[in-house]
C-alpha positions in Angstrom: 93.7 114.3 104.1 91.6 115.4 101.1 92.7 117.8 98.4 90.3 119.3 95.8 92.0 121.3 93.1 92.4 121.9 89.4 94.2 118.6 89.3 91.1 116.8 90.5 90.7 114.9 93.8 93.4 113.3 95.9 92.8 111.8 99.3 94.0 109.1 101.7 91.7 106.1 101.5 89.6 105.3 104.5 89.9 108.4 106.6 89.4 111.1 103.9 87.8 109.2 101.0 85.0 106.8 101.8 82.4 105.0 99.5 79.8 107.7 100.0 82.3 110.3 98.9 83.0 108.4 95.7 79.3 108.2 95.0 79.0 112.0 95.6 81.9 112.8 93.2 80.6 110.4 90.6 77.1 111.9 90.8 78.4 115.4 90.6 80.5 114.5 87.5 77.6 112.6 86.0 75.3 115.6 86.4 77.9 117.8 84.7 78.3 115.3 81.7 74.5 114.9 81.6 74.3 112.3 78.9 76.3 110.0 76.6 79.4 107.9 77.3 82.2 108.1 79.9 85.6 106.4 79.5 86.9 105.0 82.8 90.4 103.9 83.6 92.7 103.6 86.6 96.2 103.1 87.7 97.1 99.9 89.6 96.5 101.0 93.2 94.8 98.3 95.3 91.9 100.6 96.1 91.4 101.5 92.4 89.1 98.7 91.3 86.7 99.3 94.2 86.6 103.1 93.5 86.2 102.5 89.7 83.3 100.0 90.3 81.5 102.5 92.5 82.1 105.3 90.0 80.8 103.1 87.1 77.6 101.9 88.8 76.8 105.5 89.9 77.2 106.8 86.4 75.1 104.0 85.0 72.4 104.8 87.5 72.4 108.3 86.1 71.8 106.9 82.6 75.4 107.2 81.3 77.1 104.5 79.4 80.5 103.5 80.8 83.5 102.1 78.9 85.9 100.6 81.4 89.5 100.4 79.9 91.0 98.9 83.1 94.6 99.5 84.3 96.2 102.0 81.9 98.2 105.2 82.0 96.1 108.3 82.6 97.0 109.7 79.1 95.4 106.5 77.7 92.1 107.6 79.3 92.5 111.1 77.8 93.3 109.7 74.4 90.4 107.2 74.3 88.0 109.8 75.6 88.8 111.8 72.5 89.1 108.9 70.0 85.8 107.3 71.1 84.0 110.7 71.1 82.9 110.2 74.7 81.3 113.0 76.6 83.9 112.7 79.4 86.5 110.6 81.1 87.6 109.6 84.5 91.0 108.4 85.6 91.2 106.9 89.1 94.7 107.8 90.3 96.6 109.9 92.8 99.5 110.4 90.3 102.8 110.3 92.2 101.3 110.2 95.7 102.3 107.1 97.7 100.1 104.5 99.3 97.4 104.9 100.8 96.5 107.8 98.5 94.1 107.6 95.6 92.2 110.1 93.6 90.0 111.2 90.7 90.9 113.1 87.6 88.1 114.6 85.5 88.4 114.7 81.7 86.4 116.7 79.2 85.0 115.3 75.9 88.0 116.9 74.2 90.4 114.6 76.1 91.7 117.6 78.2 91.4 117.7 81.9 88.7 120.0 83.2 89.9 123.6 83.7 89.4 125.6 86.9 85.9 126.8 85.9 84.8 123.3 84.9 86.1 121.7 88.1 84.3 124.4 90.1 81.1 123.5 88.3 81.5 119.8 89.2 82.2 120.6 92.8 79.2 122.9 92.9 77.1 120.0 91.8 78.6 117.9 94.6 77.7 120.5 97.2 74.2 121.0 95.8 73.5 117.2 95.8 70.6 117.7 93.5 71.3 114.8 91.2 69.0 112.9 88.9 68.9 109.2 88.9 67.2 106.9 86.4 64.4 104.4 87.1 65.0 100.6 86.6 65.3 99.8 83.0 66.9 103.1 82.1 70.3 102.5 83.5 73.3 103.1 81.2 75.4 100.3 79.8 78.8 99.0 81.0 81.4 97.7 78.6 85.0 96.5 79.2 87.5 97.4 76.5 90.8 95.5 76.5 92.6 97.1 73.5 93.1 100.6 74.8 96.8 100.3 75.2 97.1 98.9 71.6 95.1 101.9 70.4 97.4 104.3 72.3 100.6 102.7 70.9 99.3 102.8 67.4 98.4 106.5 67.8 101.9 107.4 69.1 103.5 105.6 66.2 101.8 108.0 63.8 103.5 111.1 65.2 105.1 112.6 62.0 108.4 113.5 63.7 109.1 109.8 64.5 111.4 107.9 62.2 110.0 104.5 63.4 112.1 102.6 60.9 115.3 104.2 62.1 114.5 103.6 65.8 113.7 99.9 65.1 116.9 99.5 63.2 118.9 100.7 66.2 117.5 97.9 68.5 118.0 100.0 71.6 118.3 98.2 74.9 116.0 100.0 77.4 115.4 99.5 81.1 112.0 100.6 82.3 110.8 101.1 85.9 107.0 101.5 86.0 106.9 101.4 89.8 104.3 98.5 89.4 101.8 101.2 88.3 99.5 102.0 85.4 102.3 102.1 82.9 103.6 98.6 83.7 102.1 97.0 80.5 101.8 100.1 78.3 105.5 101.3 78.4 107.0 97.9 77.6 104.5 97.6 74.7 105.4 101.0 73.4 109.1 100.2 73.5 108.7 96.8 71.9 106.7 98.3 69.1 109.7 100.5 68.5 112.0 97.4 68.2 113.6 97.8 71.6 115.0 95.1 73.8 113.2 95.8 77.1 114.4 95.0 80.6 111.5 95.4 82.9 112.0 96.6 86.5 108.9 96.9 88.7 106.5 96.3 85.8 103.9 94.1 87.6 100.7 96.2 87.9 99.7 95.1 91.3 99.7 98.5 92.9 102.4 97.7 95.5 105.0 100.3 94.9 108.5 99.0 95.6 109.8 102.5 96.2 108.5 106.0 96.7 106.6 106.4 93.4 107.7 109.9 92.3 110.4 109.4 89.6 113.2 111.2 91.3 116.9 110.0 91.4 116.8 109.0 95.1 113.9 106.7 94.3 115.3 105.0 91.2 118.4 103.1 92.4 117.0 99.9 91.0 116.7 101.4 87.5 120.1 103.1 87.5 121.8 99.9 88.7 120.0 97.9 86.1 121.1 100.2 83.3 124.7 99.6 84.2 124.3 95.9 84.8 122.6 95.2 81.5 124.7 97.7 79.5 121.6 99.4 78.3 121.4 102.4 76.0 119.2 104.3 78.5 116.7 103.9 81.3 113.2 105.2 81.6 111.0 105.7 84.7 107.4 106.8 85.2 105.1 107.6 88.0 102.0 105.4 88.9 99.7 107.0 86.3 102.5 107.2 83.7 102.1 110.8 82.5 105.6 111.7 83.6 108.9 110.4 82.2 112.3 110.5 83.7 115.4 109.5 81.7 118.8 108.0 82.6 121.8 107.7 80.3 123.9 104.6 79.5 126.2 105.3 82.5 123.3 105.2 84.9 123.2 108.9 85.4 119.7 110.5 86.1 119.2 113.3 83.6 116.5 115.3 85.3 112.9 115.3 84.3 113.4 118.9 83.1 115.5 117.6 80.2 112.9 115.1 79.0 111.0 118.0 77.4 114.3 119.4 76.0 115.1 116.1 74.2 111.5 115.9 72.9 111.6 119.5 71.7 114.9 118.9 70.0 113.4 116.0 68.0 110.4 118.0 66.9 111.9 121.4 66.2 114.9 120.0 64.3 112.4 118.6 61.7 109.5 121.0 62.0 108.3 122.4 58.6 106.1 125.0 60.3 107.3 128.6 60.0 107.8 130.3 63.4 106.8 127.2 65.4 105.4 127.6 69.0 106.6 125.7 72.1 104.5 126.0 75.3 105.6 125.2 78.8 105.0 126.5 82.3 106.9 129.2 84.2 108.9 126.9 86.3 110.3 124.7 83.5 114.0 124.9 82.7 115.5 127.8 80.7 117.1 125.2 78.4 113.7 124.8 76.6 113.8 128.5 75.7 117.4 128.1 74.4 116.4 125.1 72.2 113.4 127.0 70.9 115.6 130.0 70.0 118.1 127.6 68.3 115.5 126.6 65.8 113.8 130.0 65.4 110.8 129.0 67.5 108.9 131.0 70.1 108.7 129.6 73.7 105.5 130.7 75.5 105.1 130.3 79.3 101.9 129.6 81.2 100.8 129.2 84.9 101.6 125.9 86.5 99.3 123.1 85.7 98.9 120.7 82.7 95.5 122.2 81.6 97.1 125.7 81.4 99.8 124.4 79.1 97.4 122.3 77.0 94.9 125.1 76.5 97.6 127.5 75.5 99.0 124.9 73.0 95.6 124.6 71.4 95.2 128.3 71.3 98.5 129.0 69.5 98.7 125.7 67.6 102.0 124.7 69.2 104.1 121.9 67.8 105.3 120.6 71.1 104.9 121.4 74.8 104.8 120.1 78.3 106.2 120.6 81.8 109.5 120.2 83.5 108.3 117.3 85.5 108.8 115.0 82.5 105.3 115.6 81.1 105.5 115.7 77.3 102.6 116.9 75.2 102.4 116.3 71.5 99.4 117.7 69.7 100.0 115.1 66.9 98.9 112.5 69.5 96.7 114.4 72.0 96.8 117.4 74.3 97.9 115.6 77.5 101.2 114.8 79.3 102.1 111.3 78.0 105.1 109.1 78.9 104.5 106.9 75.8 104.9 110.0 73.6 107.9 111.1 75.6 109.6 107.7 75.3 109.1 107.6 71.5 110.5 111.2 71.0 113.5 110.5 73.3 114.3 107.4 71.4 114.1 109.4 68.1 116.4 111.9 69.6 118.9 109.2 70.5 118.6 107.5 67.1 119.5 110.7 65.2 123.1 109.7 65.3 125.3 107.0 66.8 126.6 108.9 69.8 125.6 107.7 73.3 122.9 109.6 75.3 125.4 111.0 77.7 127.4 112.7 74.9 124.3 114.1 73.2 122.8 115.3 76.5 126.1 117.2 77.3 125.6 119.4 74.3 122.4 120.9 75.8 122.6 124.2 77.8 123.1 123.0 81.4 121.2 124.5 84.3 120.6 123.4 87.8 117.4 124.0 89.8 116.7 124.8 93.4 113.3 124.4 95.1 112.5 126.1 98.5 109.5 127.1 100.5 108.7 129.4 103.4 105.9 129.2 105.9 103.9 132.5 106.0 101.6 131.8 108.9 98.5 134.0 108.8 100.1 136.5 106.3 98.3 137.2 103.0 100.4 135.6 100.2 98.8 137.8 97.6 99.8 140.9 99.5 103.4 139.7 99.9 103.6 138.9 96.2 102.1 142.3 95.3 104.8 144.1 97.3 107.5 142.2 95.6 106.0 142.8 92.1 106.1 146.5 92.9 109.7 146.4 94.3 111.1 144.5 91.3 108.9 146.1 88.6 112.0 147.2 86.6 113.2 143.6 86.2 112.0 141.2 83.5 108.9 140.1 85.3 106.1 137.7 84.6 103.1 137.9 86.9 100.8 135.2 85.4 101.4 132.9 88.3 102.9 134.6 91.3 106.1 136.4 90.3 108.9 135.2 88.0 112.0 137.3 87.4 114.2 136.2 84.5 117.8 137.1 83.6 119.8 135.9 80.6 121.1 132.7 82.3 118.9 132.3 85.4 115.5 133.0 86.9 113.5 132.9 90.2 109.8 132.1 90.5 107.7 132.9 93.6 104.2 131.5 93.9 101.7 130.6 96.6 100.7 127.0 97.4 97.1 126.1 96.7 97.0 123.7 99.7 99.3 125.1 102.4 100.1 128.5 104.0 103.5 128.7 102.3 105.2 130.5 99.4 107.3 128.4 97.0 110.5 129.7 95.6 111.9 127.9 92.5 115.2 129.1 91.0 117.5 128.0 88.2 121.0 129.0 87.3 124.1 127.4 85.6 125.3 125.8 88.9 123.5 124.3 91.9 125.3 126.8 94.2 124.1 129.8 92.1 120.5 128.5 92.0 120.4 128.0 95.8 121.9 131.4 96.4 119.3 133.0 94.2 116.5 131.1 96.0 117.9 132.2 99.4 118.0 135.8 98.3 114.4 135.8 97.5 113.4 133.9 100.6 114.9 136.9 102.4 112.9 139.3 100.2 109.8 137.5 101.2 110.7 137.9 104.9 111.3 141.7 104.3 107.9 142.0 102.6 106.3 141.0 105.8 105.3 137.7 107.4 103.0 137.9 110.4 
């Protein structure tokens, strides 16, 4: 299976992504970049080095200089692309997809992922196959850079909302599960730089994932058990490219990726000197982030689903913090990309603000539960169904930026079409799991009434 989207390329290796395909994507991106330097990094998947090598040699043949930073988190590739003033970046990763998937994420010279229009331009280049290659003696250079993680850690330590001295003084004991992925070296390095005692679980970057790699509670039993066994202050988990961060408290309770952003926002907004600060997240992120923003007199703005949509809006409104409810924290004081190193530092700062354990501090946040459902629509037009529902519920508090979201004071429901399957997704949130599921079921029924072929 091969998926081309605003998130880049994801495919199963062998049947859907072959060497010739990698050359084609590299050539299309190289044509789009045109000249200069490209930063290249990857997660730890066993197919990653081969794909990266093909990508590098193709770009060199097009006259582009390649800086290979090896196995690193995807946000490290984004940050280094910006810091080194490269013309583009490439991260070889399939994010949280399991073996045998791998993929390609395209990065602009700003360090942001390509937006929909830019991705379309790259894919148009691939389809046209009218690439320009250089003659012998005109190839681009190839350099390996080994200090990218060090640069990333040093960058994060400069975030003004971090009280590095206080965090180091607390000597937190932290368990980290990096699923043997791209964050296996970077996250422990970040934590040690903050004075933590680090217990590493699955931190060998060999690409052999010991469990399903998405950082959900059912996949993190090793982490949760280790937190209890080692009497740790908290546990942290990331996906293979380490842009998402999940948190567990000292009792081994998974706290939901949704609340990683809530903890980060609390840290920033409680200290922010900016009048009327802006927070940006997507439409399906927890209502708790709006509550925290209101607590500090901030404005919470919502975008369509997708990291690039959040990042571009943050840049537009000069937001002080943002991200997504999948554990993706974006701090403009570091760079405009989801970053688990940034998230870990801000969560530790939140915990260091007083002597209470994480479970007690977390309990003070507004508590919501989320439901996620989907419904097959066959040959029906998803846009037509959503249009009918927009008209029917026009008197409600609606947002139509990405499908249809209806919000009430303590709950919401979000209906949107899938980019890859003939389905509609229904996300809902309410104070209890039962209420969230009931709300989702009600709107599944509304979709059926709107007409499914």
